[in-house]
VEXKOL-642927 format. One record per residue (C-alpha): residue number from 1; residue in three letters; z, x, y. Coordinates in steps of 0.05 Angstrom, whole numbers, always signed. Last residue first. Layout:
N
<r NUM 'ALA' <Z X Y>> ...
***
This chain:
461
<r 461 'ARG' <+1143 +239 +861>> <r 460 'PRO' <+1151 +192 +804>> <r 459 'LEU' <+1095 +190 +751>> <r 458 'ARG' <+1052 +129 +747>> <r 457 'TYR' <+1041 +112 +675>> <r 456 'ILE' <+974 +125 +642>> <r 455 'ARG' <+947 +64 +608>> <r 454 'ARG' <+944 +39 +538>> <r 453 'ASP' <+1018 +22 +542>> <r 452 'ILE' <+1045 +55 +481>> <r 451 'GLU' <+995 +109 +463>> <r 450 'ALA' <+979 +119 +537>> <r 449 'ALA' <+1051 +139 +550>> <r 448 'SER' <+1048 +192 +497>> <r 447 'ALA' <+981 +218 +523>> <r 446 'ILE' <+1007 +225 +594>> <r 445 'LEU' <+1067 +263 +571>> <r 444 'ASP' <+1023 +308 +528>> <r 443 'PRO' <+975 +320 +587>> <r 442 'ILE' <+1035 +339 +632>> <r 441 'ASN' <+1060 +390 +582>> <r 440 'ASP' <+1015 +449 +598>> <r 439 'VAL' <+1021 +441 +674>> <r 438 'LEU' <+1096 +434 +672>> <r 437 'GLY' <+1104 +494 +626>> <r 436 'GLN' <+1056 +534 +669>> <r 435 'ALA' <+1097 +520 +731>> <r 434 'LEU' <+1161 +537 +695>> <r 433 'ALA' <+1133 +603 +669>> <r 432 'GLY' <+1103 +623 +737>> <r 431 'LEU' <+1163 +603 +778>> <r 430 'VAL' <+1212 +638 +732>> <r 429 'GLU' <+1169 +700 +726>> <r 428 'ALA' <+1173 +709 +801>> <r 427 'ALA' <+1248 +698 +802>> <r 426 'THR' <+1263 +753 +752>> <r 425 'ASP' <+1337 +766 +754>> <r 424 'LEU' <+1358 +694 +763>> <r 423 'MET' <+1311 +674 +708>> <r 422 'ALA' <+1343 +722 +659>> <r 421 'PRO' <+1410 +688 +668>> <r 420 'THR' <+1379 +618 +669>> <r 419 'ALA' <+1339 +624 +605>> <r 418 'GLU' <+1381 +580 +561>> <r 417 'VAL' <+1389 +526 +615>> <r 416 'ILE' <+1315 +526 +633>> <r 415 'ASP' <+1293 +524 +561>> <r 414 'GLU' <+1340 +466 +547>> <r 413 'ALA' <+1310 +425 +604>> <r 412 'LEU' <+1239 +437 +581>> <r 411 'GLN' <+1258 +420 +510>> <r 410 'THR' <+1290 +355 +531>> <r 409 'ILE' <+1229 +335 +571>> <r 408 'ILE' <+1182 +350 +513>> <r 407 'GLU' <+1228 +316 +464>> <r 406 'VAL' <+1228 +253 +506>> <r 405 'GLY' <+1152 +250 +504>> <r 404 'THR' <+1149 +261 +429>> <r 403 'ASN' <+1205 +211 +417>> <r 402 'MET' <+1162 +153 +438>> <r 401 'LEU' <+1171 +117 +505>> <r 400 'GLY' <+1200 +48 +492>> <r 399 'PRO' <+1232 +38 +559>> <r 398 'LEU' <+1166 +53 +594>> <r 397 'GLN' <+1172 +42 +669>> <r 396 'GLU' <+1246 +55 +680>> <r 395 'THR' <+1255 +105 +624>> <r 394 'ILE' <+1193 +144 +647>> <r 393 'GLY' <+1217 +145 +719>> <r 392 'ALA' <+1287 +167 +699>> <r 391 'ALA' <+1261 +223 +655>> <r 390 'LEU' <+1215 +248 +710>> <r 389 'ASP' <+1269 +243 +763>> <r 388 'SER' <+1316 +285 +719>> <r 387 'LEU' <+1261 +335 +705>> <r 386 'ILE' <+1246 +342 +779>> <r 385 'GLN' <+1320 +347 +795>> <r 384 'GLY' <+1329 +403 +745>> <r 383 'ALA' <+1270 +441 +774>> <r 382 'ALA' <+1298 +433 +844>> <r 381 'GLN' <+1364 +462 +820>> <r 380 'LEU' <+1327 +519 +787>> <r 379 'MET' <+1290 +533 +852>> <r 378 'ALA' <+1354 +532 +892>> <r 377 'GLU' <+1384 +582 +845>> <r 376 'PRO' <+1322 +626 +848>> <r 375 'GLY' <+1322 +633 +925>> <r 374 'GLY' <+1340 +582 +977>> <r 373 'ASP' <+1281 +575 +1024>> <r 372 'SER' <+1224 +610 +987>> <r 371 'LEU' <+1247 +588 +918>> <r 370 'ALA' <+1258 +517 +941>> <r 369 'THR' <+1190 +515 +975>> <r 368 'THR' <+1155 +542 +914>> <r 367 'LEU' <+1191 +493 +868>> <r 366 'GLN' <+1175 +434 +914>> <r 365 'THR' <+1102 +455 +918>> <r 364 'LEU' <+1098 +461 +843>> <r 363 'CYS' <+1126 +391 +836>> <r 362 'ASP' <+1079 +363 +888>> <r 361 'THR' <+1020 +392 +851>> <r 360 'GLY' <+1044 +361 +786>> <r 359 'TRP' <+1053 +294 +821>> <r 358 'GLN' <+983 +299 +849>> <r 357 'THR' <+955 +312 +780>> <r 356 'ALA' <+994 +253 +751>> <r 355 'ASP' <+971 +207 +808>> <r 354 'SER' <+899 +229 +797>> <r 353 'LEU' <+906 +214 +724>> <r 352 'SER' <+933 +146 +742>> <r 351 'SER' <+873 +131 +785>> <r 350 'GLU' <+825 +160 +734>> <r 349 'LEU' <+851 +121 +674>> <r 348 'SER' <+799 +65 +672>> <r 347 'ASP' <+744 +113 +691>> <r 346 'TYR' <+767 +162 +638>> <r 345 'LEU' <+762 +108 +585>> <r 344 'THR' <+691 +91 +608>> <r 343 'ILE' <+673 +165 +605>> <r 342 'GLY' <+704 +171 +536>> <r 341 'PHE' <+664 +111 +512>> <r 340 'ASN' <+603 +146 +540>> <r 339 'GLN' <+620 +207 +499>> <r 338 'ALA' <+627 +165 +436>> <r 337 'ALA' <+560 +132 +449>> <r 336 'THR' <+529 +200 +460>> <r 335 'GLN' <+556 +224 +393>> <r 334 'MET' <+526 +163 +359>> <r 333 'THR' <+459 +176 +393>> <r 332 'GLU' <+462 +249 +372>> <r 331 'VAL' <+475 +227 +300>> <r 330 'LYS' <+415 +180 +304>> <r 329 'HIS' <+374 +236 +333>> <r 328 'GLN' <+391 +281 +275>> <r 327 'PHE' <+375 +227 +224>> <r 326 'THR' <+305 +222 +252>> <r 325 'ASP' <+262 +168 +284>> <r 324 'THR' <+273 +200 +352>> <r 323 'MET' <+217 +250 +348>> <r 322 'THR' <+167 +199 +322>> <r 321 'GLU' <+186 +147 +373>> <r 320 'TYR' <+179 +199 +428>> <r 319 'ALA' <+110 +220 +403>> <r 318 'THR' <+85 +148 +405>> <r 317 'GLU' <+117 +135 +473>> <r 316 'THR' <+88 +198 +503>> <r 315 'ALA' <+17 +185 +478>> <r 314 'GLY' <+18 +111 +499>> <r 313 'ALA' <-40 +116 +548>> <r 312 'SER' <-82 +177 +535>> <r 311 'ASN' <-149 +148 +554>> <r 310 'GLN' <-164 +194 +613>> <r 309 'MET' <-139 +254 +574>> <r 308 'GLN' <-181 +235 +514>> <r 307 'SER' <-242 +230 +559>> <r 306 'LEU' <-227 +299 +587>> <r 305 'VAL' <-228 +328 +517>> <r 304 'ASP' <-297 +297 +505>> <r 303 'ASN' <-318 +322 +574>> <r 302 'PHE' <-301 +393 +555>> <r 301 'HIS' <-339 +388 +490>> <r 300 'GLU' <-401 +360 +525>> <r 299 'ALA' <-398 +410 +581>> <r 298 'GLY' <-409 +467 +532>> <r 297 'GLY' <-361 +504 +487>> <r 296 'SER' <-376 +571 +521>> <r 295 'ALA' <-363 +541 +589>> <r 294 'LEU' <-288 +535 +582>> <r 293 'SER' <-273 +604 +554>> <r 292 'LEU' <-325 +634 +600>> <r 291 'ALA' <-289 +604 +661>> <r 290 'GLY' <-222 +631 +639>> <r 289 'THR' <-248 +701 +625>> <r 288 'GLY' <-287 +704 +689>> <r 287 'ALA' <-229 +681 +732>> <r 286 'GLU' <-181 +731 +700>> <r 285 'VAL' <-232 +789 +703>> <r 284 'SER' <-239 +779 +777>> <r 283 'SER' <-302 +776 +821>> <r 282 'TRP' <-336 +724 +779>> <r 281 'LEU' <-412 +719 +770>> <r 280 'GLY' <-411 +776 +718>> <r 279 'ALA' <-381 +731 +665>> <r 278 'PHE' <-442 +686 +670>> <r 277 'ALA' <-489 +745 +663>> <r 276 'THR' <-454 +767 +599>> <r 275 'SER' <-451 +696 +572>> <r 274 'SER' <-525 +685 +584>> <r 273 'GLY' <-543 +612 +589>> <r 272 'GLY' <-602 +623 +635>> <r 271 'VAL' <-561 +650 +693>> <r 270 'SER' <-562 +585 +733>> <r 269 'GLN' <-548 +547 +668>> <r 268 'TYR' <-478 +575 +665>> <r 267 'LEU' <-465 +558 +738>> <r 266 'ILE' <-486 +486 +729>> <r 265 'GLN' <-446 +483 +664>> <r 264 'LEU' <-384 +506 +702>> <r 263 'VAL' <-390 +447 +748>> <r 262 'ASP' <-400 +397 +691>> <r 261 'GLY' <-340 +425 +653>> <r 260 'LEU' <-296 +418 +715>> <r 259 'SER' <-317 +346 +717>> <r 258 'LYS' <-363 +316 +769>> <r 257 'GLY' <-335 +252 +799>> <r 256 'GLU' <-364 +250 +869>> <r 255 'ALA' <-301 +281 +898>> <r 254 'ASN' <-303 +339 +848>> <r 253 'LEU' <-374 +356 +871>> <r 252 'GLN' <-351 +354 +943>> <r 251 'ALA' <-292 +401 +929>> <r 250 'PHE' <-338 +451 +894>> <r 249 'SER' <-386 +450 +953>> <r 248 'LYS' <-451 +412 +955>> <r 247 'GLY' <-526 +427 +961>> <r 246 'THR' <-531 +423 +886>> <r 245 'GLN' <-561 +489 +862>> <r 244 'LYS' <-555 +529 +927>> <r 243 'GLN' <-485 +504 +944>> <r 242 'LEU' <-462 +515 +873>> <r 241 'ILE' <-492 +585 +873>> <r 240 'LYS' <-458 +601 +939>> <r 239 'GLY' <-390 +582 +912>> <r 238 'VAL' <-402 +622 +848>> <r 237 'THR' <-416 +685 +888>> <r 236 'SER' <-358 +673 +936>> <r 235 'GLY' <-367 +652 +1008>> <r 234 'ALA' <-356 +577 +997>> <r 233 'ASP' <-289 +593 +965>> <r 232 'GLY' <-268 +533 +923>> <r 231 'LEU' <-299 +560 +859>> <r 230 'GLU' <-267 +628 +871>> <r 229 'ASN' <-197 +600 +880>> <r 228 'LEU' <-207 +553 +822>> <r 227 'MET' <-223 +610 +775>> <r 226 'SER' <-163 +651 +797>> <r 225 'LYS' <-116 +592 +786>> <r 224 'THR' <-147 +575 +719>> <r 223 'TYR' <-139 +647 +694>> <r 222 'THR' <-66 +647 +715>> <r 221 'THR' <-53 +580 +680>> <r 220 'ALA' <-89 +604 +618>> <r 219 'GLU' <-46 +667 +618>> <r 218 'ALA' <+18 +626 +620>> <r 217 'THR' <-7 +580 +565>> <r 216 'ALA' <-31 +635 +518>> <r 215 'ILE' <-106 +640 +506>> <r 214 'GLY' <-126 +625 +434>> <r 213 'ASN' <-186 +579 +443>> <r 212 'ALA' <-140 +519 +436>> <r 211 'THR' <-102 +548 +496>> <r 210 'MET' <-165 +549 +537>> <r 209 'VAL' <-188 +480 +517>> <r 208 'ALA' <-121 +447 +530>> <r 207 'LEU' <-113 +484 +597>> <r 206 'GLY' <-182 +460 +620>> <r 205 'SER' <-167 +389 +598>> <r 204 'SER' <-102 +391 +636>> <r 203 'LEU' <-137 +410 +700>> <r 202 'ASN' <-189 +356 +691>> <r 201 'GLU' <-137 +303 +676>> <r 200 'VAL' <-94 +326 +735>> <r 199 'THR' <-155 +316 +778>> <r 198 'VAL' <-190 +374 +812>> <r 197 'GLY' <-197 +352 +884>> <r 196 'TYR' <-195 +421 +914>> <r 195 'ALA' <-125 +413 +943>> <r 194 'ALA' <-101 +380 +878>> <r 193 'ALA' <-122 +441 +838>> <r 192 'LEU' <-86 +488 +886>> <r 191 'PRO' <-22 +446 +884>> <r 190 'ILE' <-25 +442 +807>> <r 189 'VAL' <-34 +517 +795>> <r 188 'LYS' <+37 +544 +797>> <r 187 'GLY' <+66 +479 +769>> <r 186 'MET' <+29 +494 +704>> <r 185 'SER' <+74 +553 +688>> <r 184 'SER' <+143 +533 +663>> <r 183 'SER' <+128 +460 +653>> <r 182 'LEU' <+66 +476 +611>> <r 181 'GLU' <+107 +518 +563>> <r 180 'ASP' <+158 +462 +552>> <r 179 'VAL' <+102 +411 +549>> <r 178 'SER' <+75 +450 +490>> <r 177 'THR' <+15 +494 +477>> <r 176 'LYS' <-41 +506 +428>> <r 175 'GLY' <-85 +451 +456>> <r 174 'LEU' <-104 +381 +436>> <r 173 'ASN' <-34 +354 +423>> <r 172 'GLN' <+1 +391 +479>> <r 171 'THR' <-53 +370 +529>> <r 170 'THR' <-45 +299 +502>> <r 169 'LEU' <+30 +303 +518>> <r 168 'LEU' <+15 +326 +589>> <r 167 'VAL' <-35 +269 +599>> <r 166 'ASP' <+16 +218 +572>> <r 165 'SER' <+69 +244 +621>> <r 164 'VAL' <+19 +239 +678>> <r 163 'HIS' <+6 +167 +657>> <r 162 'ILE' <+80 +151 +653>> <r 161 'ALA' <+94 +182 +720>> <r 160 'GLN' <+41 +138 +753>> <r 159 'ASP' <+93 +85 +770>> <r 158 'ALA' <+127 +136 +815>> <r 157 'SER' <+68 +137 +862>> <r 156 'LEU' <+16 +192 +863>> <r 155 'GLY' <+3 +239 +922>> <r 154 'TYR' <-32 +290 +878>> <r 153 'ALA' <+15 +346 +895>> <r 152 'ASN' <+77 +302 +896>> <r 151 'LEU' <+62 +267 +830>> <r 150 'ALA' <+45 +332 +795>> <r 149 'THR' <+106 +370 +820>> <r 148 'THR' <+150 +310 +805>> <r 147 'LEU' <+126 +308 +733>> <r 146 'ILE' <+131 +383 +722>> <r 145 'ASP' <+202 +387 +749>> <r 144 'VAL' <+227 +324 +716>> <r 143 'ALA' <+204 +350 +648>> <r 142 'SER' <+238 +417 +660>> <r 141 'SER' <+304 +383 +677>> <r 140 'SER' <+298 +335 +618>> <r 139 'SER' <+293 +396 +573>> <r 138 'THR' <+234 +414 +529>> <r 137 'PHE' <+204 +399 +461>> <r 136 'GLY' <+148 +355 +489>> <r 135 'ALA' <+166 +290 +456>> <r 134 'ALA' <+240 +296 +472>> <r 133 'ALA' <+227 +322 +542>> <r 132 'LEU' <+174 +269 +555>> <r 131 'LYS' <+224 +215 +535>> <r 130 'SER' <+276 +247 +580>> <r 129 'ALA' <+226 +248 +638>> <r 128 'GLN' <+216 +173 +628>> <r 127 'GLY' <+291 +162 +631>> <r 126 'ALA' <+297 +205 +694>> <r 125 'PHE' <+243 +163 +726>> <r 124 'ALA' <+282 +100 +708>> <r 123 'VAL' <+343 +133 +739>> <r 122 'ALA' <+307 +151 +803>> <r 121 'ASN' <+270 +86 +814>> <r 120 'ALA' <+314 +56 +869>> <r 119 'THR' <+331 +126 +894>> <r 118 'ASP' <+258 +136 +911>> <r 117 'GLN' <+229 +202 +886>> <r 116 'GLY' <+224 +259 +935>> <r 115 'ALA' <+238 +321 +894>> <r 114 'SER' <+313 +315 +909>> <r 113 'ILE' <+311 +244 +884>> <r 112 'ALA' <+280 +267 +818>> <r 111 'GLN' <+327 +327 +813>> <r 110 'TYR' <+388 +281 +822>> <r 109 'ALA' <+361 +232 +770>> <r 108 'ALA' <+351 +289 +721>> <r 107 'GLU' <+423 +313 +733>> <r 106 'ALA' <+449 +242 +722>> <r 105 'ILE' <+409 +235 +658>> <r 104 'ASP' <+437 +301 +633>> <r 103 'ALA' <+509 +280 +651>> <r 102 'ALA' <+499 +215 +613>> <r 101 'ALA' <+481 +253 +550>> <r 100 'VAL' <+417 +227 +518>> <r 99 'GLY' <+420 +176 +461>> <r 98 'MET' <+364 +136 +492>> <r 97 'SER' <+397 +68 +498>> <r 96 'GLY' <+466 +95 +513>> <r 95 'SER' <+442 +145 +565>> <r 94 'THR' <+399 +93 +600>> <r 93 'ASP' <+457 +44 +603>> <r 92 'LEU' <+505 +100 +627>> <r 91 'ILE' <+456 +121 +681>> <r 90 'GLN' <+442 +50 +705>> <r 89 'LYS' <+517 +34 +707>> <r 88 'ASN' <+533 +96 +748>> <r 87 'LEU' <+474 +84 +794>> <r 86 'ASP' <+501 +14 +805>> <r 85 'GLY' <+569 +42 +825>> <r 84 'VAL' <+536 +94 +869>> <r 83 'SER' <+502 +38 +906>> <r 82 'VAL' <+427 +29 +904>> <r 81 'LYS' <+382 +16 +964>> <r 80 'SER' <+432 +29 +1021>> <r 79 'THR' <+460 +83 +975>> <r 78 'ASP' <+400 +127 +989>> <r 77 'ALA' <+420 +182 +940>> <r 76 'ILE' <+428 +254 +964>> <r 75 'THR' <+503 +267 +958>> <r 74 'GLY' <+512 +210 +908>> <r 73 'VAL' <+472 +247 +855>> <r 72 'LYS' <+522 +304 +859>> <r 71 'ALA' <+579 +254 +855>> <r 70 'LEU' <+548 +228 +791>> <r 69 'ALA' <+547 +299 +761>> <r 68 'THR' <+619 +310 +783>> <r 67 'GLU' <+641 +244 +752>> <r 66 'PHE' <+603 +262 +689>> <r 65 'SER' <+642 +327 +682>> <r 64 'SER' <+707 +290 +697>> <r 63 'GLY' <+692 +238 +644>> <r 62 'ILE' <+674 +289 +590>> <r 61 'ASP' <+736 +332 +600>> <r 60 'VAL' <+783 +275 +615>> <r 59 'SER' <+757 +235 +556>> <r 58 'SER' <+768 +295 +510>> <r 57 'THR' <+839 +303 +534>> <r 56 'VAL' <+853 +229 +528>> <r 55 'LEU' <+824 +226 +458>> <r 54 'GLU' <+861 +289 +436>> <r 53 'ALA' <+926 +261 +463>> <r 52 'MET' <+913 +196 +428>> <r 51 'LYS' <+901 +234 +364>> <r 50 'SER' <+967 +270 +373>> <r 49 'SER' <+1004 +207 +390>> <r 48 'ALA' <+975 +172 +330>> <r 47 'SER' <+996 +230 +286>> <r 46 'LYS' <+1066 +231 +314>> <r 45 'VAL' <+1070 +155 +309>> <r 44 'PHE' <+1046 +158 +237>> <r 43 'ASP' <+1095 +214 +220>> <r 42 'ALA' <+1152 +175 +251>> <r 41 'ILE' <+1131 +112 +214>> <r 40 'LEU' <+1129 +150 +148>> <r 39 'ASN' <+1195 +183 +163>> <r 38 'GLY' <+1226 +116 +178>> <r 37 'ALA' <+1196 +87 +115>> <r 36 'ALA' <+1224 +144 +74>> <r 35 'VAL' <+1292 +135 +106>> <r 34 'THR' <+1290 +61 +94>> <r 33 'MET' <+1266 +71 +22>> <r 32 'SER' <+1323 +119 +10>> <r 31 'SER' <+1373 +69 +38>> <r 30 'ILE' <+1343 +14 -3>> <r 29 'GLY' <+1349 +57 -65>> <r 28 'ASN' <+1420 +76 -48>> <r 27 'THR' <+1437 +3 -40>> <r 26 'PHE' <+1405 -14 -106>> <r 25 'GLY' <+1440 +42 -141>> <r 24 'SER' <+1507 +21 -111>> <r 23 'THR' <+1496 -51 -130>> <r 22 'ASP' <+1543 -54 -190>> <r 21 'LEU' <+1547 -128 -204>> <r 20 'LYS' <+1613 -166 -197>> <r 19 'THR' <+1620 -215 -257>> <r 18 'ASN' <+1676 -178 -290>> <r 17 'GLY' <+1697 -224 -349>> <r 16 'THR' <+1746 -277 -371>> <r 15 'VAL' <+1724 -332 -418>> <r 14 'ASP' <+1766 -396 -420>> <r 13 'PHE' <+1741 -437 -479>> <r 12 'ASP' <+1810 -445 -511>> <r 11 'PHE' <+1804 -490 -572>> <r 10 'ALA' <+1862 -538 -590>> <r 9 'VAL' <+1866 -563 -662>> <r 8 'THR' <+1886 -635 -674>> <r 7 'ASP' <+1915 -649 -743>> <r 6 'VAL' <+1883 -709 -777>> <r 5 'GLU' <+1926 -768 -797>> <r 4 'ARG' <+1896 -807 -854>> <r 3 'TRP' <+1882 -882 -855>> <r 2 'GLU' <+1872 -920 -919>> <r 1 'MET' <+1827 -980 -923>> 
***
């Protein structure tokens, strides 16, 4: 075997290259993204702050209005039976369940108590009145008025409010009228009817028949009042006829259960059924017109209407359900829920809001005193101290206060510095402008703090 020598060749595998990547584009990209993100966050914070400011402002408006309405109830409520706090809860619960503004329920409760209703039942009464209002195309205030007038005149208890409401709704259904029209005029005749023993069902039946015959509600009420005055007068022509025919007065016939239709039928028959002679029995045109309108249909027709009045249970509830089964009512209910949220938010912030308002008042007092005692320069010095204290107080309590709040303070300070020469010449304008600036910007400061801490901070004094 022959061996050959093979030359060995050396191979250099050393590769040299620039392995450092160019990251400038990447870095610039990240930087741009950071700036964009920062701007996005800033815009978001600004938007959130603005929305929070709107929410707080709206809550203050709604909450303070309701607070005033509740305070009004508190002035006449028997708080030994129901505390103001419980009334507050009852009103908000009723408002939420019915979709009626809490301030309206509070006002209805006030009117109910003012008219003699028990504080313990006032809110429930207001709720029933609100149902009647919705079903009868009127306001809660008008509904409370007609209900309390009827209950008081007839000496009925609060639990009869539902029945009276049902009777009024049936009058609306059977006649050409509405609860709204009845509430504005029926109260004028209810006390007289009650005095003669004419039941609310009889009175309502008469109004239903008259309006169905084409007589306007206000006129029907006037005619009814004139007619009842003559029927109740023992010395009138119709009063004497009743005494002669039955041996009883109008009030006595009512007490034994005769309907208004029955009584008029007695008079109608006394003249042989002559409409002309019947109309001549009355001393006034109003009384004669009303009586003829009722008697012409006969006692049977009147008593049929009366029967429907007496068996009207559920009329209000049925009409209320119909009126509230609408998109509009659902929207109103949603709006009411939002308002009640605002009231609840206001309640949680009220203490701090009061502190903020007091602080603002104190600031204006300090500025006025400084101006009076030391002139414009002293006032400007006091203003600077107020802003300094404000900034320090915010920094101490809310280290993370957003830029919006800081910018407001900074702008106020800059405005004072820039305007100092002119301010010194016009001291009155200084005080007014600075005071208005403080007043205008306090809500923004409050809103900014609320955005972070969900509560209004306590401003330094």
